[in-house]
Each structure stands twice: as C-alpha cells, then as structure tokens.
C-alpha positions in Angstrom: -16.5 19.2 -5.0 -17.4 20.6 -8.5 -16.8 17.2 -10.1 -18.9 15.5 -7.5 -21.8 17.9 -7.9 -21.7 17.6 -11.7 -21.7 13.9 -11.4 -24.8 13.9 -9.1 -26.5 16.4 -11.4 -25.9 14.2 -14.5 -27.1 11.2 -12.6 -30.3 12.9 -11.4 -31.0 14.3 -14.9 -30.7 10.8 -16.5 -32.8 9.4 -13.7 -35.5 12.1 -14.3 -35.6 11.4 -18.0 -35.8 7.7 -17.5 -38.6 8.2 -14.9 -40.5 10.5 -17.3 -40.2 8.0 -20.2 -41.3 5.0 -18.1 -44.2 6.9 -16.7 -45.4 8.0 -20.2 -45.0 4.5 -21.6 -46.9 3.1 -18.6 -49.8 5.6 -19.1 -50.0 4.9 -22.8 -50.1 1.2 -22.1 -53.0 1.7 -19.6 -54.9 3.7 -22.2 -54.4 1.0 -24.8 -55.5 -1.8 -22.4 -58.7 0.0 -21.5 -59.4 0.8 -25.2 -58.9 -2.8 -26.2 -61.1 -4.0 -23.4 -63.9 -1.8 -24.6 -63.3 -2.8 -28.2 -63.4 -6.5 -27.3 -66.7 -6.1 -25.5 -68.3 -4.3 -28.5 -66.8 -7.0 -30.8 -68.7 -9.7 -28.8 -71.9 -7.8 -29.2 -71.3 -7.5 -33.0 -70.6 -11.2 -33.2 -74.0 -11.9 -31.6 -75.7 -9.3 -33.9 -76.8 -7.4 -30.7 -75.3 -4.0 -31.2 -77.3 -1.4 -29.3 -77.7 2.1 -30.6 -76.1 4.1 -29.3 -73.2 2.0 -28.1 -72.7 2.2 -24.3 -69.4 3.6 -23.1 -68.0 4.8 -19.8 -66.5 8.3 -19.6 -66.9 11.3 -21.7 -63.4 11.0 -23.3 -64.2 7.8 -25.2 -65.6 7.4 -28.7 -66.7 4.1 -30.3 -67.6 3.2 -33.8 -68.4 0.0 -35.7 -67.4 0.3 -39.4 -68.2 -2.2 -42.1 -65.9 -3.2 -45.1 -67.2 -0.2 -47.2 -66.3 2.3 -44.5 -69.8 3.0 -43.4 -70.5 3.6 -39.7 -73.0 0.8 -38.5 -73.1 1.9 -34.9 -71.6 4.6 -32.7 -71.5 5.9 -29.2 -73.5 8.9 -28.3 -70.7 11.4 -28.9 -69.1 9.7 -31.9 -69.5 10.8 -35.5 -72.1 8.6 -37.3 -71.0 9.5 -40.8 -67.2 9.7 -40.9 -65.0 6.9 -39.5 -62.3 8.0 -37.0 -59.5 6.6 -39.2 -59.3 5.9 -42.9 -59.9 2.3 -43.9 -56.3 2.0 -45.3 -54.9 2.7 -41.8 -56.5 -0.3 -40.3 -55.5 -4.0 -40.5 -58.7 -5.9 -40.8 -57.0 -9.2 -39.7 -55.3 -8.1 -36.5 -55.7 -5.5 -33.7 -54.3 -2.1 -34.6 -53.4 1.0 -32.5 -52.9 4.5 -33.9 -52.4 8.0 -32.6 -54.4 10.7 -34.4 -55.4 14.3 -34.0 -58.3 14.9 -31.6 -60.1 17.1 -34.2 -61.2 14.0 -36.1 -63.1 12.6 -33.1 -64.2 15.8 -31.4 -61.6 15.7 -28.6 -58.8 18.0 -27.6 -55.2 17.0 -28.1 -53.9 13.7 -29.5 -56.2 10.7 -29.3 -55.3 7.0 -29.1 -57.4 4.8 -31.5 -57.5 1.0 -31.4 -59.1 -1.1 -34.1 -60.3 -4.7 -33.5 -61.7 -7.0 -36.2 -65.4 -8.1 -35.6 -68.4 -9.5 -37.4 -68.4 -12.6 -39.6 -66.7 -13.6 -42.8 -69.8 -12.6 -44.8 -70.1 -9.3 -43.0 -66.7 -8.2 -41.7 -66.7 -5.3 -39.3 -64.1 -3.2 -37.4 -64.6 -1.8 -33.9 -62.9 1.5 -33.5 -62.3 2.9 -29.9 -60.8 6.3 -29.4 -59.5 7.4 -26.0 -58.1 10.9 -25.2 -54.5 11.2 -24.2 -55.1 14.4 -22.4 -54.8 12.8 -19.0 -51.5 11.2 -20.1 -50.2 14.5 -21.2 -51.3 16.2 -18.1 -49.7 13.6 -15.9 -46.5 13.8 -17.8 -46.6 17.6 -17.7 -47.1 17.6 -13.9 -44.2 15.1 -13.4 -42.0 17.1 -15.7 -42.8 20.3 -13.8 -42.1 18.7 -10.5 -38.7 17.4 -11.7 -37.7 20.8 -13.2 -38.6 22.6 -9.9 -37.2 20.0 -7.5 -34.1 19.1 -9.5 -32.2 22.4 -8.8 -33.3 22.5 -5.2 -32.2 18.9 -4.7 -28.8 19.6 -6.3 -28.4 22.7 -4.1 -29.2 20.7 -0.9 -26.9 17.9 -1.9 -24.1 20.4 -2.7 -24.5 22.1 0.6 -24.5 18.8 2.5 -21.5 17.5 0.5 -19.7 20.8 1.2 -20.2 20.5 4.9 -19.3 16.8 5.0 -16.2 17.2 2.8 -15.1 20.3 4.9 -15.5 18.3 8.1 -13.6 15.4 6.6 -10.7 17.5 5.3 -10.4 19.7 8.4 -8.1 17.2 10.1 -6.1 16.9 6.9 -5.7 20.7 6.9 -4.6 20.4 10.6 -2.0 17.8 9.6 -0.8 20.1 6.8 -0.4 23.0 9.1 1.4 20.8 11.6 3.7 19.6 8.9 4.4 23.1 7.9 5.2 24.1 11.5 7.5 21.1 11.9 9.4 22.1 8.7 9.7 25.6 10.1 11.1 24.2 13.4 13.8 22.2 11.6 11.8 18.9 11.9 11.0 19.0 15.6 7.5 18.4 17.0 4.6 16.1 16.3 1.5 16.3 14.1 -1.9 16.8 15.7 -3.8 13.5 16.1 -7.6 13.8 15.6 -9.9 12.3 18.3 -11.9 10.3 15.7 -10.9 6.7 15.3 -10.9 6.8 11.5 -8.4 6.7 8.6 -7.2 10.2 9.3 -6.4 9.2 12.9 -4.4 6.2 11.8 -2.6 8.4 9.2 -1.6 10.9 11.8 -0.4 8.1 14.1 1.6 6.6 11.3 3.1 9.9 10.3 4.1 10.6 13.9 5.8 7.2 14.1 7.6 8.0 10.8 8.7 11.4 12.2 10.0 9.7 15.4 12.0 7.3 13.3 13.3 10.1 11.1 14.2 12.2 14.1 15.9 9.3 15.8 17.8 8.6 12.6 18.8 12.2 12.2 20.0 12.4 15.8 22.1 9.2 15.3 23.4 10.6 12.1 24.4 13.9 13.7 26.0 12.2 16.6 27.8 9.9 14.2 29.1 12.8 12.0 30.2 14.7 15.1 32.1 11.7 16.5 33.6 10.9 13.1 34.7 14.5 12.7 36.3 14.4 16.2 38.0 11.1 15.5 39.3 12.3 12.1 40.5 15.5 13.6 42.7 13.9 16.2 45.2 12.1 13.8 45.1 15.1 11.5 46.0 17.4 14.5 48.8 15.1 15.5 50.2 15.0 12.0 50.0 18.8 11.7 51.7 19.3 15.0 54.5 16.9 14.1 55.1 18.7 10.8 55.0 22.2 12.3 57.5 21.2 15.0 59.8 19.5 12.5 59.6 22.6 10.3 60.6 24.9 13.2 63.5 22.7 14.2 64.7 22.5 10.7 68.1 20.7 10.7 67.7 19.5 14.2 64.6 17.5 13.2 64.8 13.7 13.6 63.1 12.9 10.3 63.1 9.1 10.7 61.2 9.5 14.0 58.8 12.0 12.5 58.2 9.6 9.6 57.4 6.8 12.0 55.0 9.0 14.0 53.3 10.2 10.8 53.0 6.7 9.5 51.3 5.6 12.7 48.8 8.4 12.4 48.2 7.7 8.7 47.6 4.0 9.5 45.2 5.0 12.3 43.4 7.5 10.0 43.2 4.9 7.2 41.7 2.3 9.5 39.1 4.8 10.8 38.1 5.8 7.2 37.8 2.2 6.2 35.6 1.5 9.2 33.4 4.5 8.5 33.0 3.4 4.8 32.1 -0.1 5.9 29.5 1.1 8.3 28.1 3.4 5.6 27.8 0.5 3.2 26.1 -1.7 5.7 23.6 1.1 6.4 22.8 1.5 2.7 22.8 -2.2 1.7 21.6 -4.4 4.7 21.5 -7.5 2.5 24.6 -9.6 1.7 25.3 -9.6 -2.0 28.1 -12.2 -2.3 26.8 -14.8 0.2 27.9 -18.4 -0.3 28.9 -21.5 1.7 31.8 -20.9 4.0 33.6 -23.6 6.2 34.2 -22.2 9.6 37.1 -24.4 10.5 39.2 -23.0 7.6 38.0 -19.5 8.3 39.1 -19.7 12.0 42.4 -21.2 11.0 43.2 -18.3 8.5 42.3 -15.7 11.2 44.3 -17.4 14.0 47.4 -17.6 11.6 47.7 -13.8 11.7 48.4 -13.9 15.5 51.3 -15.6 17.4 50.5 -18.6 19.6 50.4 -17.7 22.5 48.4 -15.6 23.1 45.9 -16.9 20.4 45.0 -20.5 20.7 42.7 -22.2 18.1 40.2 -25.0 19.0 39.1 -26.3 15.6 35.7 -27.9 15.3 35.6 -31.7 15.3 33.7 -31.8 12.0 33.3 -29.4 9.1 30.9 -26.6 10.0 29.4 -24.9 7.0 27.6 -21.5 7.2 26.4 -19.1 4.6 27.7 -15.5 4.3 30.3 -13.3 2.7 33.8 -14.8 3.6 35.3 -11.3 3.8 32.7 -10.0 6.2 32.9 -13.2 8.3 36.6 -12.8 8.5 36.2 -9.2 9.5 33.9 -10.2 12.3 36.5 -12.7 13.7 39.4 -10.3 13.2 37.8 -7.5 15.1 36.9 -9.8 18.0 40.3 -11.3 18.2 42.0 -7.9 17.9 39.8 -6.7 20.8 40.5 -9.8 22.8 44.3 -9.7 22.2 44.3 -6.0 23.3 42.8 -6.8 26.7 43.9 -10.4 27.4 46.5 -11.1 30.1 47.8 -14.4 28.9 45.6 -16.2 26.4 42.8 -15.8 23.8 40.9 -18.9 22.7 39.2 -19.0 19.3 36.8 -21.9 19.0 33.7 -23.2 17.0 31.0 -25.7 17.9 29.2 -27.0 14.8 25.4 -27.5 14.8 24.7 -25.9 18.2 23.3 -22.7 19.5 20.0 -21.1 20.2 17.0 -21.9 18.1 17.5 -25.7 18.2 20.2 -28.2 17.5 21.5 -27.8 13.9 20.1 -24.2 13.6 23.2 -22.3 14.4 27.0 -22.7 14.7 28.5 -21.1 17.7 31.9 -19.3 17.3 33.5 -18.1 20.6 36.3 -15.7 21.3 37.4 -15.9 25.0 40.1 -13.9 26.8 41.2 -13.7 30.4 41.3 -9.9 30.6 39.3 -7.6 32.8 36.0 -8.3 30.9 33.1 -5.9 30.5 30.6 -5.0 33.2 27.1 -6.4 32.6 25.6 -2.9 32.5 27.9 -1.9 29.6 27.6 -5.0 27.5 24.9 -3.5 25.3 26.4 -0.1 25.2 29.7 -1.3 23.8 28.0 -2.1 20.5 27.3 1.6 19.9 29.4 3.5 17.4 32.4 5.4 18.9 31.7 3.8 22.3 34.8 3.2 24.4 34.9 2.2 28.0 37.4 4.0 30.2 40.2 1.4 30.0 40.0 1.6 26.2 40.2 5.4 25.8 44.0 5.4 25.3 44.5 6.6 21.6 47.6 4.5 21.2 46.1 1.2 22.7 42.4 1.5 22.1 40.6 1.9 18.8 38.0 4.4 17.7 35.1 2.5 19.2 33.8 1.1 15.9 35.0 -2.5 16.1 32.1 -4.0 18.0 29.6 -1.8 16.1 31.0 -3.3 12.8 30.8 -6.8 14.3 27.1 -6.4 15.2 26.2 -5.0 11.8 28.1 -7.7 9.9 26.7 -10.5 12.1 23.2 -9.2 11.5 23.8 -9.1 7.7 24.9 -12.7 7.9 21.7 -13.7 9.7 23.3 -14.4 13.0 23.5 -12.9 16.6 26.2 -11.9 19.0 26.2 -12.2 22.8 28.7 -11.2 25.5 29.1 -13.3 28.6 31.7 -13.9 31.4 34.5 -16.2 30.7 34.4 -19.6 32.3 36.4 -19.7 34.6 36.5 -15.9 35.3 37.9 -13.4 34.9 37.6 -12.5 31.3 35.1 -12.1 28.5 33.4 -14.6 26.3 32.0 -13.4 23.0 29.5 -15.8 21.3 28.7 -15.4 17.6 25.8 -17.6 16.4 25.9 -18.1 12.6 23.2 -19.9 10.7 23.8 -23.5 9.4 24.1 -23.7 5.7 20.7 -24.8 4.2 21.1 -28.4 2.8 23.9 -29.4 5.2 23.3 -33.0 6.1 25.2 -35.5 8.2 27.0 -38.3 6.3 28.9 -40.6 8.7 31.7 -38.8 10.3 31.6 -36.0 7.7 29.1 -33.5 6.5 27.7 -33.5 3.0 27.0 -30.0 1.5 24.7 -29.7 -1.5 25.4 -27.0 -4.0 28.5 -25.0 -4.8 30.8 -24.0 -1.9 33.2 -21.1 -1.3 36.3 -21.9 0.8 38.5 -19.5 2.5 41.3 -20.1 0.1 39.0 -19.0 -2.8 39.1 -15.5 -1.6 
C-alpha cells in the first residue's frame, strides 16, 4: 500500500512539474507571438516612412520604440521612454529578430518584461523596432496553477490512498478468509475445506483449486493410512507365527522337532520376504511412474520363459504365430505375467492357458498386442472385478493365509501395466466357468510387416538378455 501511494505521488509530482513547465512555455510563446506581430506592423510603417507619433499600441502593458543605428529613439508609444532605448544596442542583432527578457524598471513596468527586436527601415537608414510586453500575466497564471497543484496534490493523494485502501482491503478479505480457513484446517489435522468466495474472480478459482488439492491430499492420506495399516497387519501375521513357533519350541526344549520348526519358519520367512518385496515394488511405482529401462521386448519369448516355470499341465502356452514386439521393462512385464499365472494356477481346476495375439486389441488393429491368461476356476463376480485391483484386497475364497496371497498381486499387475502404457481387463472365460485376464500392451513404434515376419527398427532387448 505504501509503495503504491508513493508511486502515485511521484507520478503526480512529475506530471504537475511537466504541466507547469508546458504552461509557462506556452504562455511565453504567446507573448512572443503577439510582440512580434506588433513589431512587424510597426516595421511596415517604418518601411513606408509613415511612422505616426505616438505609435499606436493595444493594451497598457506594451511599450514600443523605433531606434536608429546611433541608438536614438525615432518614435515611441505613448507610455514608452523617448530618450533611452529599452535595450542596449549591443544586445540586439540588427540582421535578425531578437528576443530578450529584461527587468521591468527599464521600461516602466512591474516584474520581468519580454522584449523583441525586429530590423526595419532601409539600408541607408537602418532602424530597429523594439516591442516590450509585460510577463506579469504569465507569472500570475503560473502562480495560480502552482498554487492549485500544491493545494490539490495532497488532497488527491489522500483520496487515492483512501480508495486504494478500501479496494485492496476488499480484495484481500477473501485471501484472509482463505488463510484463516487454512489455519483451521491445519489445527484440525487437515480435515475440512477452505471457504469459497461468491465472486467469480481469480480468488474464487484459487479457492476451488485449493479445495481440489486438499481433496486429493486427503484421499492420498487416507489411502496411505489404510495401506500402512494393512501392511502392518500383514507383516504382523508372519512375525506372530514365527514368534509363536520359537516360544513353543523353547518351552518344549529337547522334545522340540527342530526340522519341522525350521520348515515352518522358512515358510513364514518366504511369505514375509514376498510381502516386503511387493510393498517395495508398489512404493517404487508410486514414486517413479515412468519406466526407466524401457526397450523392445518380444512377447513370444517372454511368455515361453514364464510358462517354463510351471508344469504342463496345468499351464499351456499358445505362442503367437508371428513375433510380437512391445516396449517396456522386461522384468516388469515378466512380473505381470508371473503374478497373473500364479493367481490362475492357484484357482484353476485343470488348466491355465497363456496366449498372445499380435497386433490386435482396443484402439485399432496394430495398436495393441493382447496377452491373455485363462483358467477354468470359479472366476470373479462382475461386481468385484474392479475391487480386486485394490491393495490388500482378497475375496473370501482367497483369504486362506496358506493358499492365498496378501492381496497385492493384481494391484502390482495394474500399476506395472499402466507404467508400460497398457491396460488390463477381466472377463468370463469362454467357455465358462473360469476367468479370462486380458492385458493390452502397446505395439513397439517402428514395427512393420515384412512378409511372414516382422521387421523391428532400432535396438532390441530379448528375454535372454536379462
């Protein structure tokens, strides 16, 4: 506020000085113009040797003299001195018009006087016409304007400061309301919303944006708390089992079957290790949503390497008829397929089919490769097919700690598929019963058909390279 008022004050002061200077210059120019007009008229009379005596002038603040080369006054107006010229001969240019400012005492006027000199007469008898006009009116006008500026300037600054104070206060009032709302939200542990002003201006849009941000932060905080609570519960279970096994073994002493205890402890340690690995993987995908080591990957070889980890039956591989290249991190793509096949094997009755169809999928032919994992198990109800992708989500048949997992497998699959630029969809197996998982992975840019094979431009990363 102070800086703004000071800026306005400086601007007004500079404007007042410029106005006063321009006004003074304009009045002086008017005086000079009228004086030269009078001098030119007298010069014409002198050229015709028709100078009247006294010389006619208009107004009582004008003095006129006609002076010869010797400095003698040939003619003068009724109020002008007939003996002494108004200016000395050395101050006048006899060949060009001259303007001077002299003291009014020399011409019998008050204050400064503007004197103009115009050559007249003939070459044999050169004359100079001197016209003096008082600058009293100019000084009076400048004084009046200066007084008005000095009086009105502080009043104008005060009025502008008051208006600015009210306007700035009204503008910042919603900001202060936002600040108080933010302070209350902080005091309530981040719950609540900021007040939204009724005016449809920038402050309104700022409040709406901040409320949206608070909603996202609140949602993220709730998810984080739920995730931490679920993770703590899942970690506590194997640790509790291990502690119970060790306490029982310690009480039994020599009667303890240590080989059986070691087997149980190893099972819990492996489960705990898988859970920690899954949690770390989800944490990495949350912090770094982009794939850093993406490169060309051939899906046929990737599916074959995954299927080789399982006996046949139950896992049966249907390799693509032609090479199908996608782009992504081979380890993350392998993790997607491994989680899906593990889940399918856990619930399948007789068979799990792992297949790939190159160059098909949603978004147009050639836009996506479709990878499918199909089992003939009980399937997933349609109402639960979106919920199963949540973290630590297990349906009732999968809640057995020994058979089911921690509920992170499909959550990891969705995150890794999204990082690879693909999509995942759950559907009924054909023929039912069972579940069909479809993973759409993008076609490698630059993949072009070349006869019965596909030509891939640029470097490639095969499964064996990892």
